[in-house]
C-alpha positions in Angstrom: 8.5 10.6 -20.8 8.1 8.0 -18.0 6.8 9.7 -14.9 6.2 6.4 -13.0 7.5 6.3 -9.4 10.2 3.6 -9.3 9.7 0.5 -7.2 13.2 1.0 -5.7 15.6 4.0 -5.7 19.1 3.7 -4.4 21.2 6.9 -4.0 24.9 7.1 -3.2 24.8 3.8 -1.3 27.9 2.8 0.6 28.6 -0.1 3.0 31.8 -0.4 5.0 32.7 -3.5 7.0 35.0 -3.6 10.0 37.3 -6.7 9.3 39.8 -5.9 12.0 41.4 -8.7 14.1 40.0 -9.0 17.7 40.9 -6.2 20.1 43.5 -8.2 22.1 45.3 -9.4 19.0 45.5 -5.8 17.7 46.9 -4.6 21.0 49.5 -7.3 21.3 50.6 -7.1 17.6 50.1 -3.4 17.3 47.9 -3.7 14.3 45.5 -1.0 13.1 41.8 -1.5 12.4 41.0 -2.7 9.0 37.9 -1.7 6.9 36.6 -2.9 3.6 34.3 -0.7 1.5 32.1 -3.5 0.0 29.8 -1.1 -1.8 31.0 2.4 -2.8 28.7 5.3 -3.7 26.3 3.5 -6.1 23.0 4.7 -7.4 20.3 3.1 -9.5 16.5 2.9 -9.8 14.2 -0.1 -10.6 11.0 0.7 -12.4 7.8 -1.1 -11.4 7.3 -4.3 -13.3 10.9 -4.5 -14.6 13.9 -6.6 -13.8 17.1 -4.7 -12.9 20.2 -7.0 -12.7 23.5 -6.5 -11.0 26.4 -8.6 -12.4 30.1 -9.0 -11.6 32.7 -11.4 -10.3 32.5 -12.9 -6.9 33.4 -10.3 -4.2 32.3 -7.3 -6.3 29.7 -6.3 -3.7 26.5 -7.3 -5.6 25.2 -9.6 -2.8 25.9 -6.9 -0.3 23.6 -4.6 -2.3 20.9 -7.3 -2.1 21.2 -7.5 1.7 21.2 -3.7 2.1 18.0 -3.4 0.1 16.3 -6.1 2.2 17.5 -4.6 5.5 19.7 -7.5 6.4 22.6 -5.1 6.5 22.5 -1.5 7.7 23.8 1.1 5.3 27.0 3.1 6.1 25.7 6.0 4.1 23.3 6.7 1.3 19.6 6.3 0.8 17.3 3.4 -0.1 13.7 4.3 -0.8 10.7 2.3 -2.1 7.7 3.2 -4.1 4.1 2.8 -3.1 2.2 -0.5 -3.2 -1.5 -1.3 -2.9 -3.5 1.2 -0.9 -0.6 3.6 -0.8 1.5 1.6 1.6 5.3 1.1 1.0 6.2 -1.6 -1.4 6.7 -5.0 0.3 10.1 -6.6 -0.3 11.1 -10.2 -0.1 14.3 -12.1 -0.9 15.0 -15.4 -2.7 18.3 -16.7 -1.5 21.0 -18.5 -3.4 21.0 -21.9 -1.8 17.6 -23.6 -1.3 19.3 -26.3 0.8 20.3 -23.9 3.6 17.5 -21.3 3.3 14.7 -23.7 4.3 14.2 -24.9 7.9 14.8 -28.7 7.7 12.7 -29.3 10.8 9.6 -27.6 9.5 7.0 -29.0 7.1 6.8 -27.2 3.8 3.3 -26.0 4.6 4.5 -24.3 7.8 7.5 -22.7 6.0 5.2 -21.0 3.5 2.5 -20.2 6.1 4.9 -18.4 8.5 4.9 -15.0 6.7 1.1 -15.2 6.2 0.6 -15.8 10.0 3.2 -13.3 11.1 1.8 -10.5 8.9 -1.8 -11.6 9.6 -2.7 -11.7 5.9 -5.5 -14.1 6.4 -8.1 -14.0 9.2 -8.6 -17.8 9.6 -6.3 -20.7 9.7 -8.3 -22.5 7.0 -7.8 -19.5 4.8 -4.0 -19.7 5.5 -3.9 -23.3 4.5 -5.9 -22.6 1.3 -3.4 -19.9 0.5 -0.4 -22.3 1.1 -2.0 -24.9 -1.3 -2.6 -22.1 -3.9 1.0 -21.0 -3.7 2.4 -24.5 -4.1 0.3 -25.0 -7.2 1.4 -21.5 -8.5 5.0 -22.6 -8.4 4.4 -25.9 -10.1 4.2 -28.2 -7.0 1.3 -30.2 -5.6 -0.9 -29.0 -2.7 -0.1 -32.3 -1.0 3.5 -31.3 -0.8 2.6 -29.1 2.2 2.9 -32.1 4.4 6.5 -33.0 3.4 9.8 -31.8 4.7 12.4 -30.0 2.6 14.8 -33.0 2.4 12.2 -34.9 0.4 12.6 -32.5 -2.6 15.2 -31.9 -5.3 17.2 -28.7 -5.5 14.9 -27.2 -8.1 11.8 -28.1 -6.1 13.3 -26.5 -3.0 13.9 -23.3 -4.9 10.2 -23.4 -6.0 9.3 -23.7 -2.3 11.5 -20.7 -1.6 9.7 -18.7 -4.3 6.3 -19.7 -2.8 7.5 -18.6 0.6 8.6 -15.3 -0.8 5.3 -14.8 -2.5 3.4 -15.6 0.7 3.8 -12.1 2.0 2.4 -10.7 -1.2 5.4 -8.6 -2.1 5.7 -6.3 -5.1 9.6 -6.4 -5.2 11.6 -9.6 -5.1 15.3 -9.4 -4.5 16.9 -12.5 -6.1 20.4 -13.3 -4.9 21.8 -15.7 -7.5 18.6 -17.9 -7.2 19.7 -20.4 -9.8 23.5 -20.7 -9.3 23.2 -23.8 -7.0 21.0 -25.6 -9.6 21.8 -27.8 -12.6 21.6 -26.0 -16.0 18.3 -27.7 -17.0 16.7 -26.9 -13.7 17.9 -23.3 -13.9 15.9 -22.8 -17.1 12.8 -24.1 -15.4 13.1 -21.8 -12.5 13.9 -18.7 -14.7 10.8 -19.5 -16.8 8.8 -19.8 -13.7 10.0 -16.4 -12.4 9.3 -14.7 -15.8 5.8 -16.2 -15.7 5.2 -15.0 -12.2 6.5 -11.5 -13.0 4.0 -11.3 -15.9 1.0 -12.7 -14.0 1.6 -10.9 -10.7 3.2 -7.7 -11.9 6.4 -8.3 -9.9 9.5 -6.2 -9.9 12.9 -8.0 -9.6 16.3 -6.9 -8.4 18.3 -9.8 -9.8 21.9 -10.5 -8.6 24.0 -12.9 -10.7 27.5 -13.6 -12.1 26.0 -15.5 -15.0 25.5 -13.2 -18.0 23.4 -15.7 -20.0 20.9 -15.9 -17.1 20.9 -12.1 -16.8 20.1 -11.6 -20.5 17.1 -13.9 -20.2 15.7 -12.0 -17.2 16.7 -8.4 -17.4 15.4 -5.0 -18.7 18.4 -3.1 -17.4 21.8 -4.1 -16.1 24.5 -2.6 -13.8 28.0 -4.0 -14.0 29.9 -3.9 -10.7 33.6 -4.1 -10.1 35.2 -3.9 -6.6 32.1 -2.2 -5.1 31.5 0.3 -7.8 29.1 0.4 -10.8 31.3 0.7 -13.9 28.5 0.5 -16.6 24.7 0.7 -16.5 22.6 0.2 -19.5 19.6 -1.4 -21.2 20.1 -5.2 -21.5 20.4 -5.3 -25.3 22.7 -2.3 -25.4 25.1 -4.0 -23.0 25.1 -7.3 -25.0 25.4 -5.8 -28.4 27.7 -2.8 -27.7 29.4 -3.0 -24.3 31.5 0.1 -23.5 33.5 -0.5 -20.4 36.6 -2.8 -20.8 35.4 -4.9 -17.8 32.0 -5.4 -19.4 33.7 -6.6 -22.6 35.8 -9.0 -20.5 32.7 -10.5 -18.9 30.9 -10.9 -22.2 33.9 -12.5 -23.7 33.7 -15.3 -21.2 30.2 -16.4 -22.3 30.4 -19.8 -24.1 29.8 -19.4 -27.8 27.5 -22.2 -29.2 28.4 -21.5 -32.8 32.1 -21.6 -32.0 32.6 -23.8 -28.9 36.3 -24.3 -29.6 37.2 -20.6 -29.5 39.8 -19.6 -26.9 39.0 -16.8 -24.5 42.1 -15.1 -23.2 41.3 -13.6 -19.8 43.0 -10.4 -18.9 46.1 -10.9 -16.8 45.8 -11.0 -13.0 43.0 -11.4 -10.5 40.7 -8.8 -9.0 42.6 -6.8 -6.5 42.0 -7.2 -2.8 39.3 -4.9 -1.4 41.5 -4.4 1.6 44.1 -2.6 -0.6 42.3 -1.3 -3.7 44.2 0.3 -6.5 44.3 4.1 -6.8 42.2 5.8 -9.4 40.1 3.3 -11.5 40.1 0.0 -9.6 40.2 -1.9 -13.0 43.3 -0.2 -14.3 45.8 -3.0 -13.4 43.8 -5.4 -15.7 42.7 -2.9 -18.3 44.2 -2.9 -21.8 43.2 0.8 -22.3 44.7 2.1 -19.0 46.3 5.5 -19.1 48.1 7.7 -16.6 44.8 9.4 -15.6 43.3 5.9 -14.8 45.9 5.3 -12.2 45.4 8.7 -10.6 41.7 9.6 -10.8 38.6 7.5 -10.2 36.2 7.9 -13.2 32.7 9.1 -12.6 29.6 7.4 -14.1 28.7 9.5 -17.2 25.9 9.4 -19.6 27.1 8.0 -22.9 23.5 7.9 -24.3 20.0 7.7 -23.0 20.4 4.0 -22.4 24.0 3.8 -21.3 26.2 5.2 -18.5 29.9 4.3 -18.2 32.7 5.1 -15.7 35.8 5.0 -17.9 38.4 7.6 -18.9 39.0 5.8 -22.2 35.3 5.9 -23.3 33.6 9.0 -24.4 
């Protein structure tokens, strides 16, 4: 039995955004306030040294989860707690953003970008030690120590993401929240960055919360996966369980869209319709308008996440 304290525990997390029109417009047009529940009552844990991935279509709420965990958004309700790091202090968390072109300050040299968290957190006593650490980090992510003197625009997209990773590592975190870190990169460069992240995880004992819409990327990185749909987790399981025996109809739909190398000419028929608007979500199970297994109860009652086995939980009335 695993008694290890998780690196991250999320319990009944909910985030609601006020998307109302400006006050004057609402008064003139007599329009009510509008709210969107981007994340709805989700729970999961991430064990130390593992990679937990959250997947789903754009707008499902997965990036909101990343920003809640890193403190960029305040929670509406629910709890986020972290395990203990070195010396009993709370685990340090850093984020790797999706777009390396916009997440790096174009006016700063790379050395200063990486050194900033070291200086702010006073992780080194002397400036010479800070500069040594910057050079060490650049070499760790596969760049040259001399690159510290350059500006971000002098690098390719893949190299910029390596700089972003070096900056994230500068604060000596135990948990990295990765918000689609390879989606802005070419496929060949994606593989290089993913291999780098796996190597760093092994060498440094890192824990990852990995956000992605690309299931092939997720399979390469993950130990456990949560599938989100319209702000809710609909399936949560070990990675190979999901890929070999998906249970929720939405998980099956996502897996069916992965290109098949052995049969590239196959036709994948997507389920009819688009994801519903979060401003006006369907009653009951949010997936029922697109689900081939939908029953009357699906339109009336929201399914709860239930244990199907030790390695799989599913929220679906049609699966038992």
